[in-house]
Structure formats: structure tokens, C-alpha cells
C-alpha positions in Angstrom: -32.3 43.5 27.6 -32.2 47.3 27.2 -29.6 47.5 24.3 -28.8 45.2 21.5 -25.5 43.1 21.4 -23.7 41.2 18.8 -21.1 38.6 19.9 -19.0 37.1 17.1 -16.8 34.1 17.8 -14.4 32.0 15.8 -15.1 28.3 16.0 -12.1 25.9 15.7 -13.4 22.6 14.0 -10.0 20.9 13.9 -9.8 20.6 10.1 -6.2 21.6 9.7 -3.3 19.4 8.7 -1.5 17.0 11.0 2.2 17.0 11.7 4.1 14.7 9.3 6.7 12.9 11.2 6.6 9.7 9.1 9.8 8.8 7.3 12.0 10.6 9.9 14.3 8.4 11.9 16.6 9.2 14.8 20.0 7.5 14.5 22.0 7.0 17.6 25.6 5.6 17.5 29.3 6.2 18.3 30.5 9.5 16.7 33.9 10.8 15.9 33.5 14.5 16.7 33.7 14.8 20.4 32.4 18.3 20.2 29.0 17.0 19.0 28.6 14.1 21.3 25.2 13.8 23.0 23.8 16.6 20.8 20.7 16.3 18.7 21.7 17.1 15.1 19.2 17.5 12.3 20.2 16.0 8.9 19.1 16.4 5.3 20.4 15.2 2.0 23.1 17.9 1.8 24.3 17.6 5.4 28.2 17.5 5.7 28.6 14.3 7.8 32.3 14.8 8.1 31.8 18.1 9.8 29.1 16.8 12.1 30.6 13.4 13.0 34.4 13.7 12.2 36.5 13.1 9.2 37.4 9.5 10.2 35.3 6.6 9.0 32.8 5.4 11.7 30.0 2.9 11.7 27.5 5.7 12.4 28.5 7.6 9.3 28.4 4.4 7.3 24.7 3.8 8.3 23.7 7.3 7.6 25.4 7.3 4.1 23.5 4.1 3.3 20.3 5.6 4.6 20.6 8.7 2.6 21.3 6.8 -0.6 18.3 4.5 -0.2 15.9 7.1 1.0 16.2 9.2 -2.2 14.7 12.7 -2.5 14.0 14.9 0.5 15.6 12.7 3.1 15.3 14.1 6.6 16.6 12.5 9.8 18.3 13.3 13.2 21.3 11.8 14.8 22.7 11.8 18.3 26.4 10.8 18.4 27.4 9.2 21.7 30.7 8.0 23.2 31.9 4.5 22.9 29.9 2.2 25.3 27.5 5.1 25.7 23.8 4.6 26.7 21.6 5.0 23.7 18.4 4.9 25.8 19.7 7.8 27.9 20.4 9.7 24.8 16.9 9.1 23.5 15.4 10.3 26.8 17.4 13.5 26.7 15.5 14.6 23.5 12.1 13.5 24.4 11.4 16.4 26.8 11.5 20.1 26.2 13.2 22.0 24.7 13.7 19.3 22.1 10.3 17.6 22.4 11.3 15.3 19.5 8.7 13.4 17.6 10.0 10.9 15.1 8.7 7.7 13.6 11.5 5.5 14.8 15.0 5.1 16.4 17.7 3.3 14.6 20.3 2.1 17.1 23.7 1.7 15.5 25.4 -0.1 18.5 25.0 -3.8 19.1 22.9 -5.2 22.0 25.0 -7.1 24.4 22.4 -9.9 24.9 18.7 -10.8 24.8 18.1 -8.6 27.9 19.2 -5.5 25.9 16.7 -6.3 23.2 14.0 -6.7 25.8 15.1 -3.4 27.3 14.6 -1.7 23.9 11.1 -2.8 23.8 10.5 -1.6 27.3 11.9 1.8 26.3 9.4 2.1 23.3 6.6 1.3 25.6 8.0 3.8 28.1 8.1 6.5 25.5 4.6 5.7 24.5 3.2 5.8 28.0 5.2 9.0 29.0 5.1 11.1 25.9 2.4 9.6 23.7 5.0 8.9 21.0 4.3 6.0 18.8 7.8 4.9 18.0 9.6 1.7 16.9 13.2 0.6 17.4 15.5 -0.8 14.7 18.6 -2.3 16.1 21.9 -3.3 14.4 23.1 -6.7 15.5 26.5 -8.1 14.7 27.4 -9.6 11.3 29.6 -12.7 11.1 33.2 -12.4 12.6 36.3 -13.3 10.8 36.9 -16.4 12.9 33.3 -17.8 12.7 31.6 -20.2 10.5 28.0 -19.8 9.5 26.8 -22.5 11.8 28.4 -20.8 14.9 27.2 -17.4 13.7 23.5 -18.6 13.4 23.7 -20.1 16.9 25.0 -16.8 18.3 22.6 -14.5 16.6 19.6 -16.6 17.4 20.2 -16.2 21.1 19.5 -12.5 20.9 15.8 -12.9 20.2 15.0 -16.4 21.4 11.7 -16.2 23.3 11.5 -12.4 22.9 8.1 -10.8 22.3 8.7 -7.2 21.2 6.5 -6.1 18.4 8.0 -2.6 18.3 11.6 -3.8 17.8 13.4 -5.1 14.7 16.8 -6.7 14.5 19.1 -6.1 11.5 22.2 -8.2 11.2 25.1 -6.2 9.8 26.0 -9.0 7.3 27.2 -6.4 4.7 28.3 -3.7 7.2 25.6 -1.2 6.4 22.4 -3.2 6.5 20.6 -1.1 9.1 21.2 2.2 7.2 20.1 0.4 3.9 16.8 -0.8 5.2 15.9 2.2 7.2 16.6 4.5 4.2 14.5 2.2 2.0 11.7 2.6 4.5 11.9 6.4 4.1 11.8 6.5 0.4 9.0 8.8 -0.7 8.4 6.9 -4.0 6.1 4.7 -2.3 3.6 5.0 0.8 4.5 3.9 4.3 2.2 0.9 3.8 4.7 -0.6 1.3 7.0 -3.3 2.3 10.8 -2.9 1.7 10.6 -6.2 0.0 9.2 -4.4 -3.1 11.2 -5.1 -6.3 9.6 -2.8 -8.8 11.0 0.4 -7.2 14.6 -0.9 -7.8 17.4 -2.7 -6.0 19.2 -1.7 -2.9 21.7 1.1 -3.2 25.2 0.8 -1.9 24.9 -2.3 0.1 28.3 -3.5 1.4 30.6 -6.4 0.3 29.1 -9.8 0.4 30.2 -11.6 3.7 32.1 -14.9 3.9 32.8 -17.1 7.0 36.1 -18.3 8.3 36.2 -21.0 5.7 35.5 -18.6 2.8 32.0 -19.9 2.4 29.7 -17.0 1.0 26.4 -15.9 2.3 23.7 -18.1 0.7 19.9 -17.8 0.4 19.7 -20.7 2.8 21.3 -18.6 5.5 19.1 -15.7 4.6 16.0 -17.8 4.8 16.9 -19.1 8.2 17.6 -15.7 9.6 14.3 -14.3 8.2 12.4 -17.3 9.7 14.1 -16.5 13.0 12.6 -12.8 12.7 15.7 -11.0 11.6 15.4 -8.3 8.9 17.7 -9.3 6.1 18.5 -8.6 2.3 17.8 -11.1 -0.3 18.3 -11.9 -4.0 16.5 -13.8 -6.8 18.4 -16.4 -8.9 18.8 -15.1 -12.5 17.5 -11.6 -11.6 20.0 -8.8 -11.2 20.4 -6.7 -8.1 20.0 -7.1 -4.3 16.6 -6.5 -2.6 15.2 -6.9 0.8 13.0 -9.5 2.5 10.3 -8.6 5.1 11.3 -6.1 7.7 10.5 -8.4 10.6 9.3 -7.3 14.0 9.6 -9.4 17.1 6.0 -10.1 17.4 4.6 -13.6 18.4 3.5 -16.1 15.8 0.0 -15.1 14.6 0.3 -11.5 15.7 -0.8 -8.6 13.5 2.6 -6.9 13.7 5.1 -9.4 12.6 6.0 -7.1 9.6 6.8 -3.4 10.0 4.3 -2.1 7.4 1.4 -3.3 9.6 2.3 -1.5 12.8 3.5 1.5 10.8 0.1 2.1 9.3 -1.6 1.8 12.7 0.9 4.2 14.3 0.2 6.7 11.4 -3.5 6.6 12.2 -3.0 6.7 16.0 -1.0 9.9 15.8 -3.8 11.7 14.0 -6.7 10.2 15.9 -5.1 11.2 19.1 -5.0 14.8 18.0 -8.7 14.7 17.0 -9.6 13.1 20.3 -7.7 15.7 22.4 -9.8 18.4 20.6 -13.0 16.7 21.8 -12.1 16.7 25.5 -15.1 18.3 27.4 -16.8 19.2 24.2 -20.6 18.5 24.6 -21.0 18.2 20.9 -19.6 14.6 21.5 -22.6 13.0 23.4 -24.6 9.8 23.3 -27.4 11.2 21.0 -27.9 9.5 17.6 -27.0 12.7 15.7 -23.8 13.3 17.8 -22.7 9.7 17.3 -23.2 9.9 13.5 -21.4 13.3 13.2 -18.5 12.2 15.3 -18.2 8.9 13.5 -17.5 11.0 10.4 -15.2 13.2 12.3 -13.0 10.4 13.6 -13.0 8.8 10.2 -11.1 11.6 8.7 -7.6 10.0 9.0 -9.0 6.8 7.3 -10.5 8.8 4.5 -7.3 10.8 3.9 -5.1 7.7 3.9 -7.4 5.7 1.5 -7.3 8.0 -1.5 -6.0 5.9 -4.4 -4.9 7.0 -7.9 -5.4 5.5 -11.3 -3.5 6.6 -14.4 -3.3 4.9 -17.7 -5.4 2.1 -16.4 -2.9 1.2 -13.6 -4.0 1.5 -10.0 -1.8 3.0 -7.4 -3.4 2.0 -4.1 -3.5 4.2 -1.1 -2.2 3.1 2.4 -5.5 1.4 3.3 -8.8 0.5 1.7 -11.7 3.0 1.9 -13.4 2.9 5.2 -16.9 1.3 5.4 -19.9 1.6 7.7 -19.0 -0.1 11.0 -15.3 0.7 10.8 -15.8 3.1 13.7 -17.9 2.4 16.7 -18.4 5.0 19.5 -19.4 3.5 22.9 -20.3 5.4 26.0 -19.0 3.9 29.2 -20.4 6.4 31.6 -21.7 10.0 31.6 -18.1 11.3 31.1 -16.2 8.4 29.4 -16.4 7.3 25.9 -14.5 4.6 23.9 -13.9 4.8 20.2 -13.0 1.7 18.2 -11.5 2.1 14.9 -10.4 -0.6 12.3 -8.4 -0.1 9.1 -8.1 -2.6 6.3 -4.7 -2.7 4.4 -4.5 -3.9 0.8 -3.3 -7.5 0.1 0.4 -7.7 -1.0 1.8 -10.5 -3.0 5.0 -11.8 -1.3 4.9 -15.3 -2.7 3.7 -15.8 -6.2 2.9 -19.1 -7.7 2.8 -19.4 -11.6 1.5 -22.5 -13.2 2.0 -23.2 -17.0 0.3 -25.9 -19.0 -0.2 -26.8 -22.6 -3.5 -26.9 -24.6 -2.8 -29.6 -27.1 -6.4 -29.9 -28.1 -6.9 -26.4 -29.4 -7.8 -26.1 -33.1 -8.5 -29.9 -33.4 -12.2 -29.5 -33.6 -12.2 -26.7 -36.3 -9.8 -28.7 -38.3 -12.2 -31.7 -38.3 
């Protein structure tokens, strides 16, 4: 070479932050302001819901108020008001593509499904969104509370028909027993006082805020924990209370997974979706990058590279001797395995270990009547 040359290049090592879409829900329901129907409206804690959704009371506003109250500080959400008998799935489709290109954690459907087929259709829509847009979303649907002319036996028979035999681990059904249950639980799921790995069953962070009036059936019989337990057993997401303990709380936020499945409760699929969004971004950055190859050095380096979301979500804190666990336990050797299928195709297996969480606590008391007898002798 006759002359000297210097080439300086910037190398992108994909070390920046990831988009944070967790705790952002899209609410779809019947609105009262016709001018805003079918529009995507961003919401925050100081949004004027009357201006956006009309001055008259509506079920959609009721859910949003409950969500805002239970989410606490820095609540952010989106809403699409639709007309009566409008198609919520069409409304969702309308904001998935550009120019909206909406990316949220979940959709809260404030209209009731007509039957079991509508619940199964909601699951199909979540899978469709995942396959078409690589969005890891879940669907949380309001289902009817008890009607004025129903007794609890008839109500339970009616409501169980909605999910009987349904396998839909990305769908949760929330009976509107108190009129605003869907808003209450989705708001509680978005509260930043805890991590997304925490169950809404938690008691230590306080009771539910603004839950509606306790329901009664046609005979005036109030809601009981027996009915609550039956609904939870049938995979509905319901509130609960504890005898002799003030306040209303929540039970597990059930998903319509099969018995024995990993995703029977929301916090499990929620953590994996959190990791999936981040790992996908890292994987895209490695397309046609020859630094990811089958050599031992490359495998070791890229194992560390893909472990980044696990490391970041496993940083616990301890203060005053009290531990505050992270979303997952720290990753260990073997939690990521990179396998080459061919010269141009690689598969990466990742496992994450959540912390145990006590949802059933047994306390056993006993007397020690022999203590001190030996010293006295």
C-alpha cells in the first residue's frame, strides 16, 4: 500500500436499555364521547376522563377510575372507546400496525364475552398478535356479575359455562361481582410498589382501593368466601377477605391454563414475557453476526450476552436485615444453553427461577409443659 490509512468505526454492542412496556394496559370498552370512539387515547394519573369519555357514568370509566386508584403513582395506560356492541378485537388490530405500532403488556376488555367461543377467540387473538407482531400480550376480560333476578346457584352455573373446557393461558376472566373488579385487579397489577413478579394476592402492601358494593343475590344472600373459593377453583380471578382481618384483598389472578401448567397464575407468564421481550431484542442484534458461532469462546461469550436480562432482573436488595427479592433468582451455570442446529441456525434455551411465594401458611402451636422441671429438681 503506497499511502497509510486509518479507519475508525463505532461498534454497537447492544448494551443500552430496553423499552419498558410492563405495567401499561390497554383498556377497550364502550365510551360515552362519540367524538373519541375508535381512537387510541393515552392516559396518565391526571387525565380528565370526563373530557375523554363523556360526562355520563359508564362502565369503561368505572374500570379506569378503579385501575388508577389501585395502581398508585405514575400510572400510565391507553384506552380505545368503542360503540355499543363494537368489536374489541378489531379495535385492538387497528392500533397494532403503524402509525400506532402499540406495544403494551396486556389488554383489558371491559365488555362481556357472549359465550365460551368468545373467550377462546380472545386467546386466538393473543396468539395472532404474538405471531404477527411479536407482541407478548395477555388478555384480561370482564365477565358478568350476578344479576338482580339470580341466586348464587344459578349464577355459578351460568358463569362456569364461559370457561368450561377452555385452555387459554393468555386469558384471565374477572367476574364483575362488585362492578369494578377488572379495574381493581389490573390497577393492582400495575402498582410500582412491587415487582411484576408479585402476585396481587399480596396483603402487606395494603387492601384493595375503591372496590364496589358487596353483591347480593335475588334472595338477599350476600357473597361468601365459599362462593369466592368456588369461583377461584374454577379459574376465575376474584377478590377475597380474611376473617377477623380488616380490608378486602385479592386471590390469585388466575389464567385459563390447564391443570399442571406453569401459567395457571399471571405472575409466572408475566415474568417470562418480560424476559422474552428483552431476549428477542438481543437476538435480533445477532442476526448474521459471525461473532456468534460454534466455537467454545463464542459460546461462552454469547451465553453471558444472552444472560443479561436474567442478571438485571435478579438484583435483590437488603436493608435493615430485611431482604427484598428481585423478580427471579440469580442465574446459574446451565441456565442458558446454545445449540447449533446447522451452519446457519442456532437455538438458545433459557430458564429462569422465580422465588417461592407463600400463599398458604400453616401455623402449629404447642405447649412445652416440661420446661424448667429439670432445673427445679
